[in-house]
VOGU-3710 file (C-alpha; in Angstrom, 3 decimals, decimal comma):
1> mkivwnwlad> 14,369/45,734/4,502  15,907/46,626/1,197  16,265/50,474/0,256  16,452/51,265/-3,368  18,523/54,266/-4,211  16,551/55,740/-6,956  13,239/54,977/-5,117  14,633/56,806/-2,036  15,132/59,871/-4,340  11,300/60,208/-4,752
11> wvelqgsveq> 11,210/61,169/-1,022  14,467/63,103/-0,266  16,883/65,133/-2,215  19,998/62,959/-2,306  22,810/65,309/-1,881  25,591/62,802/-1,048  26,991/59,318/-1,649  25,806/55,938/-0,772  28,745/55,714/1,710  27,547/58,922/3,446
21> vtetliqagv> 23,970/57,522/3,768  25,233/54,219/5,178  27,488/56,083/7,608  24,367/58,206/8,740  22,180/55,239/9,153  24,783/53,653/11,410  25,057/56,805/13,477  21,212/56,626/13,746  21,459/53,124/15,235  20,680/51,291/11,979
31> eiagtrtlgv> 22,479/48,064/11,228  23,747/47,789/7,595  23,527/44,315/6,332  25,172/45,205/2,997  25,016/47,201/-0,165  24,811/45,937/-3,752  24,696/47,644/-7,215  22,563/45,688/-9,533  21,992/46,397/-13,198  24,434/46,699/-16,208
41> nspdlvvaqv> 26,867/49,415/-17,236  28,929/48,044/-20,024  29,130/49,268/-23,707  29,871/45,537/-24,597  26,397/44,458/-23,510  23,841/45,392/-26,248  20,387/44,610/-27,402  20,314/41,948/-30,144  17,566/40,601/-32,219  17,345/36,906/-33,106
51> qssephpdad> 17,172/36,456/-36,805  17,370/32,738/-37,030  17,715/29,581/-34,761  18,840/26,131/-35,978  19,586/22,952/-33,926  23,253/22,436/-33,134  24,665/19,570/-35,325  26,380/17,803/-32,450  24,239/18,836/-29,305  20,593/18,203/-28,788
61> rlsvcqvddg> 20,284/20,768/-26,150  22,051/23,643/-27,981  21,013/25,891/-30,733  22,934/28,058/-33,274  21,506/31,457/-33,769  22,232/34,352/-36,051  21,582/37,714/-34,313  21,515/41,425/-35,338  23,595/43,323/-32,862  23,183/46,654/-34,767
71> sgqprqivcg> 26,618/46,392/-36,524  25,097/45,625/-39,862  26,693/42,146/-39,826  24,901/39,045/-38,499  26,650/37,403/-35,388  26,612/33,699/-34,575  25,755/32,689/-31,137  25,521/29,138/-29,570  22,771/29,195/-27,072  21,220/26,543/-24,658
81> aknykvgdkv> 18,046/28,473/-23,556  14,661/27,404/-25,074  12,290/30,344/-24,070  12,946/32,534/-27,119  11,800/32,736/-30,672  12,990/34,210/-33,860  12,254/37,942/-33,657  12,735/38,345/-29,982  15,162/40,921/-28,665  17,610/39,709/-25,914
91> plalpgavlp> 20,756/40,985/-24,131  23,976/40,028/-25,918  27,337/40,183/-24,117  29,922/40,829/-26,840  33,557/39,420/-26,770  35,457/41,512/-24,245  32,291/42,016/-21,905  32,752/41,316/-18,235  29,728/40,058/-16,547  28,974/40,093/-12,728
101> gnfkikvgkl> 31,407/37,640/-11,043  34,216/38,643/-13,249  32,971/36,352/-15,994  34,775/37,478/-19,254  33,220/36,762/-22,595  35,434/35,574/-25,387  35,027/34,118/-28,907  35,145/30,294/-28,581  33,699/27,067/-29,786  30,896/25,089/-28,258
111> rgvrsegmmc> 30,957/21,414/-29,342  32,908/22,508/-32,486  30,634/25,444/-33,537  32,024/28,928/-33,222  30,202/31,373/-30,875  30,936/35,079/-30,936  29,287/36,155/-27,618  26,610/35,123/-25,149  22,973/35,821/-24,981  22,227/36,443/-21,306
121> sakelqladd> 19,475/35,719/-18,696  18,325/38,129/-15,969  20,223/36,266/-13,399  23,505/36,532/-15,379  22,957/40,281/-15,333  22,010/40,373/-11,748  18,655/41,598/-12,577  16,906/38,730/-10,723  17,677/36,103/-8,262  16,683/33,217/-10,702
131> adgllilpqe> 15,812/32,860/-14,281  14,245/30,165/-16,614  15,928/31,286/-19,756  16,975/34,394/-21,659  15,842/37,816/-20,690  13,268/38,991/-23,257  13,541/42,607/-23,826  10,773/44,906/-25,078  10,294/45,173/-28,878  10,779/48,924/-28,664
141> aeagqpvgdl> 14,417/48,380/-27,838  16,830/49,034/-30,754  19,345/46,445/-31,854  22,856/47,625/-30,882  21,439/49,790/-28,006  23,307/49,434/-24,699  21,325/47,339/-22,238  22,290/49,865/-19,620  19,951/52,279/-21,127  17,093/49,829/-20,354
151> fppetvieie> 18,317/48,774/-16,960  20,424/51,522/-15,418  22,528/50,423/-12,437  20,661/50,540/-9,136  22,067/50,631/-5,652  20,261/48,628/-2,924  21,163/49,168/0,757  20,006/46,329/2,932  19,275/47,285/6,616  18,369/45,232/9,694
161> vtpnrpdqls> 15,473/47,011/11,531  15,242/46,445/15,211  11,701/45,496/16,431  11,023/48,911/18,042  11,592/50,971/14,889  8,754/50,123/12,427  9,199/53,692/11,011  12,315/52,569/9,242  10,411/49,888/7,256  9,764/52,187/4,216
171> hrgiarllna> 11,480/54,439/1,924  9,576/57,512/3,306  10,783/56,430/6,814  14,504/56,311/5,670  13,987/59,660/3,868  12,747/61,305/7,052  15,603/59,966/8,925  18,147/61,374/6,387  16,233/64,656/6,666  16,670/64,780/10,372
181> ylgwpllegp> 20,346/63,737/10,468  21,794/65,340/7,215  19,212/68,138/6,583  18,679/66,960/3,071  15,226/68,405/1,835  12,262/66,142/1,865  10,457/65,824/-1,468  7,087/64,817/0,099  4,326/66,110/-2,075  0,712/66,399/-1,261
191> ipelipddai> -1,471/63,435/-0,973  -3,054/62,660/-4,400  -6,515/64,231/-4,840  -9,035/61,479/-5,229  -12,699/62,438/-5,939  -14,926/59,423/-4,963  -17,696/58,423/-7,363  -20,899/58,894/-5,496  -22,574/56,356/-7,745  -20,406/53,533/-6,203
201> arvpvevtak> -22,018/52,251/-3,105  -19,974/52,176/0,172  -18,877/48,973/1,528  -20,754/47,801/4,561  -18,326/47,221/7,331  -19,017/45,714/10,850  -16,156/45,528/13,379  -16,728/43,393/16,430  -13,094/42,716/17,355  -12,521/46,327/18,096
211> dacpvyiarr> -9,587/45,761/20,480  -7,696/43,864/17,805  -8,765/46,333/15,000  -9,226/49,899/16,236  -9,076/51,371/12,666  -10,518/49,867/9,483  -11,210/51,630/6,215  -12,750/49,886/3,135  -13,220/51,399/-0,336  -14,895/49,861/-3,420
221> ltgvtvgpsp> -13,251/50,166/-6,874  -15,165/49,147/-9,992  -14,171/48,746/-13,582  -10,516/47,792/-12,980  -8,373/45,738/-15,489  -6,085/43,193/-13,742  -2,860/42,683/-15,691  0,957/43,114/-15,567  2,435/45,945/-13,679  4,405/48,554/-15,652
231> dwmarrlela> 8,189/48,094/-15,895  9,148/50,747/-13,423  7,036/49,257/-10,644  7,947/45,703/-11,356  11,609/46,692/-11,349  11,444/48,534/-8,036  9,588/45,571/-6,440  12,181/43,037/-7,543  15,030/45,214/-6,456  13,324/45,431/-3,013
241> glrpinnivd> 12,987/41,652/-2,865  9,297/41,159/-3,882  8,100/39,254/-6,909  5,553/41,071/-9,097  2,218/39,291/-9,306  -0,268/41,614/-11,104  -0,878/45,343/-10,954  -3,393/45,388/-8,060  -1,288/43,119/-5,764  1,833/44,968/-6,869
251> itnyilldig> 0,245/48,289/-5,922  -0,511/47,149/-2,431  3,082/45,942/-2,067  4,426/49,194/-3,501  2,500/51,200/-0,932  3,847/48,890/1,739  7,477/49,556/0,784  6,787/53,170/-0,146  5,076/54,603/3,035  5,216/51,460/5,232
261> hplhafdatk> 1,603/50,642/5,599  0,176/47,215/4,558  -2,877/47,072/2,532  -5,032/44,253/1,066  -7,396/43,842/-1,928  -10,242/41,556/-2,167  -12,097/40,374/-5,323  -15,550/41,961/-4,331  -17,480/39,467/-6,332  -16,035/36,581/-4,146
271> maeerivvrm> -17,205/38,236/-0,969  -20,780/37,122/0,005  -23,099/40,141/-0,117  -19,809/42,268/-0,586  -19,870/42,975/3,112  -16,835/43,123/5,669  -17,033/41,733/8,999  -14,061/42,106/11,236  -14,181/39,477/14,000  -12,355/36,976/16,099
281> aqpneifqal> -12,087/33,444/14,629  -14,396/30,807/15,726  -12,882/27,780/17,562  -11,167/25,478/14,961  -12,407/27,548/12,083  -10,970/26,354/8,809  -9,186/29,030/6,593  -7,550/28,633/3,176  -4,542/30,991/2,990  -3,152/32,610/-0,136
291> dgselklqps> -0,051/30,449/0,012  -2,262/27,257/-0,312  -1,966/26,218/3,341  -5,036/25,146/5,329  -5,210/26,668/8,807  -7,231/25,825/11,768  -7,810/29,040/13,562  -8,084/29,853/17,296  -10,425/32,380/18,975  -7,555/34,595/19,629
301> qpviadvhqa> -6,918/35,281/15,944  -8,779/38,182/14,238  -10,060/37,574/10,725  -11,610/39,627/7,915  -14,816/37,793/6,789  -17,741/38,152/4,699  -21,215/37,078/6,114  -20,264/33,420/5,770  -16,583/32,632/6,253  -13,054/34,078/6,913
311> qalagvmgge> -11,670/35,666/3,742  -8,279/36,884/5,302  -6,164/36,306/8,460  -6,283/39,930/9,693  -2,873/41,559/9,256  -1,199/38,395/8,249  -2,322/36,938/4,862  -5,171/37,042/2,533  -7,380/34,094/1,671  -7,163/31,925/-1,399
321> ksgveagavd> -10,872/32,275/-2,244  -11,029/36,083/-2,363  -7,538/36,816/-4,025  -7,339/39,203/-6,900  -6,659/37,330/-10,143  -6,907/37,982/-13,950  -10,482/38,793/-14,811  -11,312/40,674/-11,488  -13,276/43,896/-12,130  -14,605/44,964/-8,816
331> lilesawfdp> -12,397/45,372/-5,717  -12,594/46,119/-2,074  -9,520/47,812/-0,847  -8,579/47,418/2,751  -6,531/49,758/4,832  -6,489/48,987/8,574  -4,421/49,119/11,891  -4,259/46,093/13,918  -3,083/45,687/17,602  0,666/44,554/17,498
341> ptirqsarla> 0,498/41,849/20,206  -2,471/40,302/18,670  -0,946/40,055/15,279  2,155/38,809/16,731  0,347/35,883/18,400  -1,820/35,265/15,452  1,077/35,010/13,030  3,000/32,606/15,469  -0,106/30,404/15,879  -0,478/30,314/12,028
351> gissdssyrf> 3,220/29,712/11,556  3,209/32,406/9,054  5,458/35,412/8,605  4,379/37,919/5,960  5,507/41,360/4,981  2,269/42,655/6,420  2,624/40,767/9,839  6,184/41,903/9,966  5,099/45,456/10,167  1,842/45,126/12,011
361> ergadpavcq> 3,358/43,102/14,836  5,941/45,815/15,273  3,433/48,669/15,142  2,563/50,413/11,937  1,513/54,114/11,973  -2,254/54,318/12,731  -2,482/57,814/11,309  -1,596/56,777/7,769  -4,502/54,367/7,118  -6,435/56,895/5,189
371> easiraaali> -3,423/58,163/3,235  -2,379/54,672/2,307  -5,939/54,011/0,980  -5,949/57,178/-1,093  -2,534/56,611/-2,500  -3,325/52,989/-3,490  -6,673/53,853/-5,011  -5,087/56,632/-6,998  -2,379/54,310/-8,331  -5,002/51,638/-9,319
381> ielaggraga> -7,063/54,094/-11,163  -3,903/55,225/-13,034  -2,469/51,800/-13,864  -5,656/49,588/-13,920  -8,377/52,080/-14,693  -11,795/52,017/-13,023  -13,449/54,329/-10,576  -13,291/54,537/-6,705  -16,032/54,836/-4,314  -16,051/56,699/-1,036
391> mtevvdgsiq> -14,272/55,149/2,061  -16,211/53,495/4,860  -14,231/54,154/8,106  -14,601/52,609/11,418  -12,034/54,443/13,518  -11,176/54,709/17,176  -9,803/58,207/17,124  -7,833/57,905/20,350  -5,453/55,482/18,650  -4,534/58,088/16,148
401> qprtvslrpe> -3,625/60,803/18,622  -0,001/61,681/19,169  1,497/60,757/22,684  2,733/63,320/24,949  6,114/62,833/26,644  7,690/65,061/29,243  11,330/66,088/28,871  13,647/67,977/31,210  16,441/69,781/29,097  18,835/69,780/31,991
411> kaaaligael> 18,456/66,043/32,517  19,061/65,343/28,844  22,313/67,376/28,989  23,396/65,646/32,135  22,736/62,054/30,907  24,302/62,623/27,513  27,330/64,393/29,031  27,500/67,234/26,491  26,737/70,949/26,857  23,376/71,178/25,210
421> dphtidqyll> 21,230/74,236/25,665  17,410/73,945/25,538  17,221/75,594/22,168  19,444/73,062/20,604  17,566/70,266/22,145  14,249/71,698/20,813  15,754/71,831/17,293  16,707/68,205/17,504  13,304/67,015/18,577  11,580/69,270/15,891
431> rigcqksgad> 13,786/67,586/13,181  12,170/64,116/13,949  8,611/65,482/13,836  8,002/66,208/17,487  5,786/69,217/18,324  6,391/71,172/21,543  3,287/71,468/23,832  4,152/73,673/26,781  6,842/71,836/28,790  5,978/68,523/26,921
441> wqvptgrldl> 6,468/67,040/23,407  3,896/65,506/21,195  5,477/62,474/19,576  4,624/61,421/15,915  2,256/58,435/15,920  4,780/56,546/13,732  7,641/56,705/16,357  6,387/53,922/18,601  9,804/53,771/20,177  9,499/57,213/21,883
451> qreidlieei> 7,517/56,321/24,878  9,407/57,853/27,854  11,717/60,730/28,585  14,787/58,492/28,284  13,716/57,542/24,698  13,805/61,285/23,762  17,084/61,648/25,346  18,550/58,814/23,427  17,307/60,094/20,158  18,849/63,598/21,104
461> ahlhgldqvp> 22,051/61,792/21,782  21,976/60,092/18,347  21,254/63,338/16,481  23,940/65,211/18,394  26,445/62,516/17,450  27,793/60,095/20,002  31,183/60,846/18,642  30,638/64,408/19,769  30,009/63,430/23,392  33,276/64,308/25,452
471> vrmagpfaae> 34,744/61,666/27,748  34,715/63,202/31,061  35,521/60,504/33,595  36,450/56,856/33,790  33,959/54,261/35,140  33,465/54,620/38,957  34,848/52,117/41,300  32,464/49,548/42,467  33,164/47,193/45,385  32,903/43,419/44,866
481> ngtdrahdrr> 29,698/41,902/45,908  28,290/38,460/46,185  27,179/38,332/42,553  30,747/39,143/41,415  32,202/36,424/43,655  29,645/34,008/42,375  30,602/34,764/38,784  34,234/34,454/39,601  33,744/31,054/41,160  31,906/29,811/38,051
491> lallhqaaal> 34,576/31,082/35,756  37,192/29,371/37,934  35,386/26,196/37,873  35,085/26,211/34,078  38,811/27,093/33,823  39,643/24,179/36,007  37,450/21,861/34,165  39,201/22,973/30,803  42,547/22,241/32,438  41,163/18,694/33,095
501> gfhearnltl> 40,476/18,110/29,376  36,736/19,417/29,344  35,219/21,365/26,411  32,771/24,110/27,452  29,266/23,979/25,931  26,660/26,706/25,818  23,239/25,669/24,967  19,815/27,468/24,749  17,702/27,639/27,877  14,604/26,728/25,935
511> lpaeppyptl> 13,520/23,015/25,368  10,694/21,363/23,658  7,669/20,265/25,908  8,990/16,818/25,977  12,876/16,985/25,891  14,481/14,374/23,445  16,817/13,124/26,100  16,576/12,311/29,908  17,101/15,126/32,455  19,114/14,480/35,548
521> ewhpdrtpka> 16,533/16,070/37,861  16,870/15,309/41,580  13,822/17,509/42,407  10,959/15,672/40,714  8,406/17,987/42,587  9,709/21,104/40,499  7,261/21,933/37,822  8,836/23,184/34,445  8,191/26,805/33,589  6,346/27,168/30,354
531> vrnpltvdhv> 6,952/29,956/27,866  3,749/31,890/27,356  4,266/32,643/23,786  6,775/30,059/22,264  8,337/31,075/18,961  8,636/27,259/17,859  7,573/23,902/19,114  11,163/23,243/20,076  11,344/26,265/22,478  8,216/25,578/24,743
541> tlrtslvpgl> 9,704/25,328/28,447  12,750/26,529/30,243  15,296/23,911/31,133  15,160/22,181/34,533  18,425/20,568/33,847  21,617/21,114/31,813  21,975/17,508/30,906  19,651/17,439/27,746  21,652/20,056/26,181  25,018/18,197/26,723
551> ltnlvhnlha> 23,437/15,020/25,418  22,430/16,925/22,235  26,121/18,196/21,862  27,212/14,546/22,225  25,031/13,432/19,409  26,506/16,146/17,115  30,049/14,907/18,038  29,104/11,273/17,648  27,836/12,111/14,160  31,057/13,624/13,365
561> gihglqlcea> 33,079/10,569/14,464  34,081/11,863/17,932  33,565/9,062/20,443  35,889/10,154/23,297  34,374/13,321/24,874  34,388/15,426/28,013  31,919/18,351/28,014  30,951/20,877/30,780  28,530/23,696/31,058  27,653/26,213/33,640
571> gqiywdggqe> 24,184/27,837/33,404  20,890/28,512/35,040  17,984/26,071/35,433  14,563/27,174/36,020  11,246/25,760/37,466  8,033/27,338/38,346  9,049/29,217/41,501  12,706/29,648/41,334  16,045/29,374/39,384  19,613/28,576/40,252
581> whlallvtgp> 23,047/27,999/38,794  24,242/24,542/37,998  27,432/22,972/36,624  26,962/19,912/34,407  29,637/17,407/33,331  29,467/14,610/30,630  32,174/11,967/29,990  32,210/9,050/27,507  34,551/7,116/25,404  38,256/5,992/25,843
591> vqpaswwnqs> 40,614/7,928/27,944  43,276/7,607/25,311  43,051/6,871/21,648  44,019/3,152/20,825  47,544/2,702/19,534  50,352/0,315/19,630  51,560/1,533/22,884  48,117/1,993/24,587  45,958/-1,205/24,084  44,281/-1,281/27,465
601> gavrgfhhlk> 41,040/0,219/26,078  40,265/2,064/29,334  37,177/4,130/29,026  35,832/7,036/31,168  33,418/5,974/33,783  32,231/6,616/37,268  35,583/6,650/39,073  36,851/8,880/36,380  34,100/11,300/36,729  34,182/10,968/40,578
611> gvlelltgde> 37,947/12,083/40,574  37,014/15,046/38,421  34,186/16,019/40,696  36,251/15,839/43,828  38,956/17,928/42,122  36,426/20,662/41,171  34,587/20,748/44,584  37,743/20,314/46,689  35,911/17,835/48,971  35,504/14,095/49,124
621> lqftpvdrpg> 32,023/13,315/48,031  29,632/10,687/49,405  27,504/8,836/46,712  24,070/7,318/47,686  22,320/5,169/45,118  19,018/6,554/44,108  16,435/5,502/41,337  16,116/7,835/38,386  14,248/7,077/35,082  16,577/6,731/32,252
631> yipayemrcg> 19,742/6,204/34,324  21,287/3,014/35,621  22,975/3,647/38,107  22,371/7,008/39,611  23,803/8,376/42,775  23,074/11,508/45,002  26,125/13,381/45,829  26,903/14,924/49,234  29,454/17,023/50,836  29,146/16,071/54,530
641> eqqvgmtaqv> 25,499/16,499/55,236  24,625/18,815/52,278  23,362/17,599/49,016  25,194/19,082/46,075  23,886/17,185/43,071  23,771/13,885/41,204  25,741/11,787/38,923  24,555/8,951/36,901  25,113/6,606/33,856  22,811/6,989/30,946
651> apsvqrqlda> 20,696/3,809/30,660  21,910/1,368/27,869  18,651/1,725/26,030  19,102/5,509/25,865  22,803/4,925/24,935  21,696/2,842/21,920  19,214/5,576/20,900  22,136/8,048/20,854  24,212/5,509/18,760  26,937/5,794/21,383
661> qhpiwvaelt> 29,539/3,103/21,494  30,659/3,605/25,061  28,909/4,236/28,416  27,824/7,846/28,984  28,306/9,399/32,533  26,808/12,597/33,404  26,789/14,727/36,666  25,213/18,000/37,736  26,106/20,203/40,763  24,189/23,103/42,381
671> laalsekrer> 26,743/25,802/42,554  25,018/27,547/45,482  25,793/24,421/47,612  29,501/24,896/46,931  30,259/27,634/49,528  33,242/29,928/49,303  35,097/27,799/51,896  34,840/24,697/49,472  36,370/26,641/46,744  39,629/24,705/45,826
681> rptfaefarl> 42,644/26,928/46,064  46,142/25,772/45,216  48,444/24,769/48,151  52,100/24,124/48,126  54,170/21,872/50,419  57,627/20,662/50,501  58,303/17,149/49,118  58,500/14,533/51,867  62,243/13,908/52,765  61,547/11,200/55,249
691> paisrdiafl> 60,552/7,637/54,671  57,023/6,360/55,142  55,636/3,088/56,399  52,670/1,320/54,819  50,276/-1,069/56,399  47,429/-3,046/54,805  44,129/-3,889/56,443  41,467/-6,159/55,188  37,939/-6,865/56,549  34,508/-8,190/55,983
701> apvhlqhaav> 31,896/-5,524/55,924  28,212/-5,240/55,299  27,580/-4,999/51,476  26,024/-1,622/51,738  29,086/-0,106/53,606  30,357/2,898/51,555  33,941/3,744/51,125  33,227/7,183/52,379  32,379/5,813/55,707  35,507/4,013/56,063
711> lktvrsvqdp> 37,530/7,089/55,196  35,568/9,058/57,793  36,355/6,369/60,379  40,001/6,214/59,691  40,333/10,033/59,867  38,239/10,149/63,100  41,393/8,669/64,795  42,955/12,095/64,294  46,437/10,948/64,352  48,976/13,208/62,453
721> lieevalfdi> 50,988/10,135/61,326  48,080/9,006/58,908  49,119/10,362/55,513  47,071/8,493/52,992  44,261/5,839/52,873  43,756/3,989/49,635  41,208/1,175/48,748  43,069/-1,370/46,649  40,680/-4,304/46,598  37,008/-5,049/46,935
731> fedptgeklp> 35,315/-8,449/46,542  31,676/-9,523/46,607  30,168/-13,103/45,955  26,386/-12,953/45,309  26,362/-16,801/44,935  27,397/-17,027/48,731  29,969/-19,699/47,853  33,174/-17,790/49,052  31,493/-14,914/50,993  28,076/-14,481/52,470
741> pdkksmaysi> 25,751/-12,604/50,033  25,244/-9,810/52,501  29,086/-9,363/52,956  31,977/-7,820/50,882  35,618/-7,824/51,542  37,485/-4,557/51,409  41,280/-4,191/51,587  43,118/-0,795/52,317  46,670/0,411/52,200  47,456/3,089/54,850
751> ryrapdrtlt> 50,556/5,111/54,659  52,100/6,610/57,821  54,850/9,309/57,975  56,294/11,706/60,518  57,032/15,042/59,023  59,962/15,792/61,434  61,690/12,507/61,949  62,085/8,921/60,647  59,005/7,007/61,596  59,776/3,866/63,728
761> teeankthdk> 57,924/0,439/63,342  56,497/0,750/66,773  55,037/4,162/66,193  53,403/3,021/63,033  51,984/-0,169/64,520  50,670/1,825/67,505  48,721/4,135/65,072  47,602/1,230/62,985  46,166/-0,603/66,019  44,022/2,656/66,742
771> vraaltqqla> 42,721/2,468/63,207  41,801/-1,181/63,438  40,025/-0,544/66,723  38,049/2,344/65,277  36,946/0,222/62,380  35,726/-2,661/64,558  33,988/-0,450/67,023  32,343/2,109/64,732  31,584/-0,029/61,741  31,266/-3,534/63,194
781> velre> 33,461/-5,040/60,512  35,351/-8,316/60,930  39,073/-7,957/60,571  40,749/-10,520/58,233  44,240/-11,460/59,610
//
């Protein structure tokens, strides 16, 4: 929302500076996006009249002009614009002028022809965001007159309005806020007196969508003349960010920005039987919007129709067929109040966000519908002529009644933490328009944010000044709980992953209905949770896995030329019936960049990721092959008997889709499955001082035998001399020439060491024999001597 300083002065007596106003708005909880001063204020920028224009001798696109700048001597200007003619008056920047952007004007030559200044466009003077040529000034302007007299500098304050404060979406709303906080007198005059012409028939109105439209007011105006708006109105609309169209449309937009209520005007002759029907749309009803788009409507969208078809999408946008254009004489002026959730859903379904829907979906003030109609009709008669008929009103009076909210003064003082007596509290609430009713307060209909006692207390705190609230005590001690410990464990895992070379990613929890990349979901029975009112087609369901987000991050990095990558993310996943915290990892690409000293070309793969997972979990994991679409291979991960997650390689077909040069491995862990006992804590031990003895062992085993089973069997010996077990060779022969197809050869190196003495060969051999016996008895392997 853009607040124009001189427009604001229509509603409140400005007794301070722009800086004081912005500080007050910040105190009131309004975010300031920025301030700009637009317009010109330089004596070297004057009105000039074009006396002649000749083609440039050496440039087809340039012209050489002689202009009268009021000095009595013609001035030669080289110009590239084509939208002017001899006799027009335009802004002229004389040598020495400094235009916005610190652009200094000097005497110079353009393609060999002397130019003694520059004729300017509206954009170059910061009077408009774009321009097709020179700014053509009114003929009444005098040559030599400072342009600043025609366009005095205007300050525009741009604010960001929160969804619960629609009362701030107008100049009157900001004026009332300044009155409440600074005590500056309001300049609100009476509503214009408008005597309707009884000879003009009332507009027939039928409202069947009463829940969506509790208030509808229509008025007929006849004999109007559609044309350009006066300069003062067009200027204000441009400063506020709206493009002037014609006097009728501009008046409805002016009222919108002035008092905050959206209006709409129909060309009455284009409405069948000149009758208004407010109803819900028919299934798949076709509607031609003002912006040229064709919409297929749904039954949940309210429309303003005539007896045949929809002429406006209620509260969102008017229709192309009934828009007010040049030549219109009879109008129907609409002033209504629409249900905010209904308009919000309707605008989302249509994919349209207009100035009207922006306000209606937040909640316009239902009590100003009649005032808005009167003000707009009075302006139309003043600026476009014509006569106004009486209003046709279909109003649910209950919607216009102020709410009653209870407030305990002692509760307010206690929560704010300041010494506030009941009289002071009453004065604060009276300043924002509340009225006392016994022990309760009646809240203005425009303050939709004041629903509960705590809302009134928050407003009192802002008015009192949060900087005036004394600091009485520090935050109380809170004992650590399970939530705190879970957060600390997640943070510790992310820190450890970062120490291992991973980059943390943070992605949105919302995904399209069909995620673009596969999900590593090991609970296929979990139904994704859909968003009831998605904002876009890309944010339809909550994620059931963190992997799609990491794959999206990978694609961005691949496009940037980064092919070696390690990513991690901790976040919640959701399904229809629950949610839980997961940790996801992604690795791909070479371990080390290729160089003269590193030509191995080793890339990150399963064993690299397995090592990372075991470091993070502090456990030796067991991996069981499973089938998962989009992954070849995929493994279920277990710690003992408990499933903790999955790891898999993205299928080559998906890898090619991602334009990845190297295999992509992903893993996802359920953090709840990693108990506090599994949390890896650093341990320290003295370096071994005594020598070790190594023994190798090789055997034939079933092809499905897992390495984890071998480790478990060796450790079941429970001999303290066993220090390390390492697999150093594995061999399979699917052809059956060297080994049976159902067998594989595995070779291990086992290191033995005694912590308190030099181990003897006999002791090592004795323990080694125990290991051999355990392997043959428990796993039925065939030892290879």
